[in-house]
C-alpha positions in Angstrom: -28.8 -38.1 -37.5 -32.0 -36.0 -37.0 -35.0 -37.1 -39.1 -36.4 -34.6 -41.6 -40.2 -33.9 -41.7 -41.2 -35.5 -45.0 -44.0 -32.9 -45.5 -41.5 -30.1 -45.0 -39.1 -31.6 -47.5 -41.9 -31.9 -50.0 -43.1 -28.4 -49.3 -39.6 -27.0 -49.8 -39.3 -28.9 -53.1 -42.7 -27.8 -54.4 -42.1 -24.2 -53.3 -38.8 -24.1 -55.2 -40.7 -25.1 -58.3 -43.2 -22.3 -58.1 -46.1 -23.8 -56.1 -47.6 -22.0 -53.1 -47.3 -24.2 -50.0 -48.9 -24.1 -46.5 -47.4 -26.5 -44.0 -49.2 -27.3 -40.8 -48.4 -29.8 -38.1 -50.7 -32.4 -39.8 -50.6 -31.7 -43.6 -49.3 -29.7 -46.5 -51.5 -27.7 -48.8 -50.0 -27.3 -52.3 -51.5 -24.8 -54.7 -50.8 -24.2 -58.4 -51.1 -20.4 -58.5 -50.9 -20.5 -62.3 -54.5 -21.8 -62.7 -57.8 -20.9 -61.2 -60.1 -23.5 -59.7 -63.0 -22.0 -61.7 -61.1 -21.9 -65.0 -62.1 -25.4 -66.1 -58.4 -26.0 -67.0 -57.9 -28.6 -64.2 -60.1 -30.5 -61.9 -58.6 -28.6 -58.9 -55.8 -26.1 -58.4 -54.8 -27.3 -54.9 -54.5 -30.5 -52.9 -53.8 -31.3 -49.3 -51.0 -33.9 -48.8 -50.6 -36.0 -45.7 -48.0 -38.5 -44.5 -48.8 -41.7 -42.8 -47.8 -45.4 -42.6 -49.1 -47.6 -45.3 -50.1 -51.0 -43.8 -49.9 -52.9 -47.1 -46.2 -51.8 -47.5 -45.0 -53.0 -44.2 -45.8 -49.8 -42.3 -43.5 -47.6 -44.4 -44.4 -44.0 -44.5 -46.1 -42.7 -47.7 -47.5 -39.4 -49.0 -51.3 -39.4 -49.6 -53.5 -37.0 -51.5 -56.7 -35.5 -50.1 -58.7 -38.3 -51.6 -56.7 -40.8 -49.5 -54.9 -42.2 -52.5 -51.2 -43.1 -52.0 -48.8 -41.0 -53.9 -45.4 -42.6 -53.2 -43.0 -43.4 -50.4 -41.7 -40.4 -48.4 -38.1 -41.0 -49.5 -39.2 -40.3 -53.1 -39.8 -36.5 -52.8 -39.1 -35.7 -56.4 -41.4 -38.5 -57.7 -44.2 -37.3 -55.3 -43.7 -33.7 -56.6 -44.0 -34.8 -60.2 -47.2 -36.6 -59.5 -48.7 -33.7 -57.5 -47.6 -31.2 -60.1 -49.2 -33.3 -62.8 -52.5 -33.5 -60.9 -52.5 -29.8 -60.3 -51.7 -29.0 -64.0 -54.2 -31.4 -65.6 -51.4 -33.2 -67.4 -50.3 -36.8 -67.0 -46.9 -37.4 -65.6 -44.1 -38.0 -68.2 -43.9 -41.7 -68.9 -46.6 -42.6 -66.5 -49.9 -41.4 -68.0 -52.5 -43.5 -69.7 
């Protein structure tokens, strides 16, 4: 079975939910076109997502944001999308915010 590019899968999911996406060979830029970075509504309107192995999780692949913080395992595309969408909208994820 051919392996799917996790960033491509995440990009397709985010694109289907109204976000602008730009996939390169190394990363995925996700932009919330509904907000302006200068509006003060959110800290930022876009983020660059990467995929790499996480040493403290047995070398499993994870998505990471541009700050280098882990998002979730690559198999959990919908969960990653929820967290990214939350970050780009200025709202805490449902059930997960403080």
